[in-house]
Structures are given as C-alpha cells and as structure tokens.
N, C-alpha and C positions, 0 to 999 in steps of 0.2 A: 354468637351462635347461645351463647349463655345465658342471654336475654331469653331466647326465643324455647331454650331446652327446661326454662323456669314458667313460661307462659305455657306451656302442653303440660306439664305436670302437676301445675296450680288446676287446668283444665280436667284433667284426669280424677284429682281429689275432688272435686266440686261436683261432679257428676257421678251416676253408678255406675260408667260404665268399669271401671275400676275393678269393685265388688263383685260385679256382675261376672267377669273377667275369673277373679278369684274362686267365686261360686262355681262357676261351670269347670275348674279344672280341677277344683277338689272332687266332687261330684264325679267325673271319669279316673281319679287315682282310686275310690272307693271300690269302684268297678273293676279296675285294672285288679288291685289286691285281692279280690273274690277269687280272682284263677290263678292266681302264682304259686309257690310253694318254696317252702324255708330252706335257705341255705346256710354257708359258714362265711364268717364274715374273714375280710383280707387287714391279716395284721403287715405293718410295714416295718424295716428298716430302723426308717426314721419318720422323727416326730410329724404325727399327721394332726394339727389342733385347729380349732376352730376362731381362732384370731387370727385376722383383728377383728374379723365382720362378727357379725348377731347371728349368722345364719347355722345351724348345724350340721354336719358332714352325716351323709348315711352309714359310713361305717364304723362298728364299734372301735374299742383303742385293744380288744386282747383279752383274754382270759388272763385273772391276776396282775394288769398292768393299772397301774394307777398313775393317774395326770393330774395336773393343777393349770390352770388357765388363768391367769390376772394379770391387772394392770391400773391405772391410775389413770385418771382425764379431770379435766378443767371444763367448764359448762356454763353456760350464759343463755339464758332466754327471756324474752319479751313479750309479752300479752297486753292484744287490744284493748280486749274485754275489759279489763281492770287497768290498764296501764302499769301490770305489775313486771317489777325486772325480777330477776333470779340468777345469782351468779355463785358459783362456790367449786367444788372437787366430790369426786367418788369414786370409789375403790371399788371392782367387782373382781368376783372369781368364779369358776368354776369348778368343782374339783369332780373326776371321772373315774370310774372302779369297772373293771372288764370282772365280770364271775359267772359262776356255773356254766354257760357257753358261749361260747369267739362271737353268737353276734350280739349277746347281752350286755347292757352296761348301766351303770347306777350314775344319776348326775343330780350333783348341788349345784345349785345356780344364787349366788347370793350379789345383792349389793350396797356396802356402806353411803350414805350421801350426807354429806357437810356443806350448809347453803346458807346464802341470806336471803331473805325474802322483803323485798320493798315495794309500796305503794303508798304514787303521792299523795301528802296530806297526812300520812300516820307514820307511827313510828314502824323501822324497819326491825323485823325479827329474825332471828336464827334457829335454823333447825338443822337435826341431825338424827337418822335413823336406821333400816334398814328399806332402801325403797323396794328391792326385789329378796324374795324371797323362796322357792322353788326346789322340790324335792320330783324324780322324777324318773323311769328308764327310757329306757331308748333299745328298740332291739330291728337286727337288719333282715328285712324278710327275704328279699331277693339279690341277689348279685348276679348282673348279666356276665362275669367273667365265671364264673364258677362249671368248674367239670368242662372248660375252653380253652382251648389251647388252637393259637392262630398257627397257621402252618404257611411258611413261606418256599416261594418256590423258586428253587436255585437255578432256574432256565430265564427265567426272565424281570428283569427289575421292575420294567413296567407294570405285572402282574401285582407285584408287591406296593406298589406306591398306589397301589386304583383306591377310591372312594371308599369308605367300610360303613356302610348302615348300621353296622352295631354298636358305632359308637353313639347312637341315637337312641338308643335302649338303657333305661338309667337303675341304677340301685336304687333300691327302695325300701326305707325305714318305717317305723312307728315310735311315735313320741307320745306318752301319757305318765300325765303327774300331779302335782298340786301345790296350788298357790298360800304360803300360813304368812299372817303376819299378827305381829305382837301387837297388842292393847295400847293406845294413845300415840300411834303411830301418828306422826305428822304429814305423811305422806301421802295418806288413802281419804277417803271422805266417811263421816259417821256414818251413813246410810250404808259402808260399801261391807261384803264381805269378811270376815277374816278368813276364811277357810273357802277354796273355790279349786275347782279342777279344771286341767287344761291339756289338749290335747293337740299334734300333729304328724303330719304326714312329710316322709324327707322324700325328697328326689337329690339322684347324684350324677350327671355323664360325666364322662371321661374324655376327653378329645383329642386329636393330634396335636404336636407342637405342644405340650405341656398348656393346655385348656381343659381349666376342667367349672363346671356348671351345676348349681346347689341350688334349690328350689326350697323354701318350706311354707308348706300352708298349714295354717295355724287357727285354733279359736281357743280365746284364753277368758280364764273369768265365768267358766261356762255353769249356764243357770241361774246368773245374778242380774243385775239391773246394770251391770257394767260388762256384759258380756261384749268379748271384741272378737273380731273375724279380720284377719291379715295376710300377707304375704312377705319373705321374703327371697330376692332374686339376686344372688351372687357370681361373680365371674372373676376365677382368681389365673391367673399367668405366671407359670415359673419360667424367669428369666435365661436362669444358670441353676446349677447345683445349691447355691448357695441363699441366692435373692428369687424373691416373688412379689407380685403385686394382685391389688383385687379392685374391683369396682362391684358396689351393692348397693341396689332400691328395695327399699322396705315401706310398705303401707298398711298403713290399718285403720280400721273406724269402727265406731259405737255411737250408740246414742248420745252419748257424753261428748267426744272428741273422734278426730280423722286427722291423719298429716299422712305425707309421705316426705320420707328421709333419704340422702344422697351419702354415700359413704366410702370413703377410698384410703387406698394405706398401704406400705408395704412391709414385708418380712423378712427377717435374716435369721438363717440358720448358724446357729453359736456351736452347734454339735449334733450328735445322730438322738438328743434325747433333750434337745433345747434352742427354744430359739425365741427372737427379739422382735417387737413389732412397732407400728406407729402408723395411727389412723387421724383422720380428722371426717366428720358430720356435719349435715347442714339438714334443717327439714325446709320445707317447701309449700307452708301454708299461710293463706293471709294474713289471718291474725295471731299467728302465733311464728318467732323467728325465734330458732334454737339453732348454736352450733358447738361445739366440744372437738374435743382433740386430744389424745393421751397415748400416752406408752405401754408395754408389755411384754410380760415373758411368760412362755409354756415350760411345763418343765412334767419329765414323767420318770415312771422307774419300772423297767423291765427284771429286774434282778431273781421274778418268782416265775417268770414267763419261761415254758417251755414251748415249744415249735410243734405245729400238729403234724403230727404222723399220719402221709398218706399213704394208703395200700394199694395194690393192684388189685384185680381179682384173683389171679393165683396166692395174694395173701404175701406174697412177698413188699417191703417197703422199697417205696416209691423214692 
C-alpha cells in the first residue's frame, strides 16, 4: 500500500494535474468570495492551535488574545542533483494576536535553522539563519455558523441523526503578508528578492464525530522569479477531550522547485490554554528525499479577552 501511495504521489507531482487542480479550485474560491458577507469569528474556550500541521485554520484567535505556537525539529535532506546531504535542527514559532475585530489577527511566522551542508569531494559547511520570516494578517470573511442555530426535533431521534449538508459549507478566510530576509542569508539565492508578498485563501469544514478539514490555497513570493503556487490539505480527528490526530498533504510548484510532503502526528491538550504536539513529515519527489520530525507547544493568554455580547432585536442581552 505504501509503495502504491508513493507511486501515485510521484505521478501527480510530475504531471500538471496537481497544479491544474489547485488553480481551478483557487478560481472557484475567488468567485465565492465575491458573493459573501463578513461575519464574526468564533472564540473557543479551549485553545485552537494550527500545530502540529503547516496549514492555517480559518478562525482567528479572538480580539486581545495572544497565542504562541512553536517547536523544535530535526531534519535530514538528500538531493540527487549534486548529491548534497543536509542535516540539522530548526526552531519555528508563530505569534498570533487578535485585534480591532474578532475576525482579524496578526501573524508573525519565524523559523530559525542550524544545519550542516555536505557535498562529496568538498568540505562541509555549517549554516544558520532565518529560513522563514514573514508578517501578515488573516481575516475571517465568512462563518457558516453565524446566526445559525440547529433545531432539535424532540419527537424524532431519526430526524436528529439525518445527514446534514450544511457541514459541507466551509468557513472562509483570507491572508495577506510579506516575506522578508536579512542580507547574507544562507538559505536564499543571491538573485532572490529580500522582500516579497504572499497571499492565501483558507477553507475550514467541521464534520460530525470530531472531524475537521482545512484547505489552504496559497501564492508565495508574488511577482518574483521564485513565485510559488501551492496547497495544503489537513484532516484532523478528535479522539476524546484531550487527544487528536492529523494527516496532511502539501504540494507546491515553482520554476525552480516542486514537491509533495505528507505529514502526520498527534496533539495532547495540557489545559484549556496549552497544547503539546508531536509530528513527522516526508517528501515524495524523485530527486529529493526529505524527512523530519519534532515536538511543539502551543500557549495562549486570554486575560484581556471579553466575551462578545450578543443582543436580541429588542435590545435585551442574549
């Protein structure tokens, strides 16, 4: 089964089918966004972290809420083009802050890496620096549960268990940001831009039995020779009040590089404001072999958060 899955993934990467699929879905999302209205985000009593996957959820953390999501991982890479071998560690952290409106949050995405770069016949070199550094904003555009209350049929258990089509209507968010790199960064090419924009459309579906599906359609390094198109598809399952697991597929393509990465892992809730996680990932490209794994921690502060006051039409607090 694993061999068949790898063969299928490689075939998708080496064809234009994957990119065409992402492009078609991206166009559909733009059309959907033109016809929807804004709403309020959904603050949760328990921390809702993007870790341990790489995708972003549609919902913001909540106005005045501060959340940090970070971890440490080991990574090993082999490149067939020049027989290069890379191994080392990286620490990544996402800082999220909700402000102004419930739907809006600021995100700082940073990854610091330390590794060894070896090519046969040459002396190995040690590198370190910011591998990723980006600032951006995410805004929840549409929440399918806004002003919606599911009615319970007191006379029919069967009616309450029937299939609900509404779960296929996703929450929709948009993200816009900018990449920035310091001079003499060992992880970017000499002809690569030190500042470049990035954008993303985010979908999130909540299905029954604790299943959540998140889709990210993204364009990175917009307007440069290294512009990249990609998508991240994450499925998360809650097993009980404390444990959850995930499987994630990420694909991206540019004129310089393309790949598909599969990730998996689990998260454990340490408290309503803290979560521990573990994950592993592997690439599925013929000319590159990448594998990594790590642990992480998510934490939030809600000391300044005030619950949204809802009002009925007669002005009475709800």
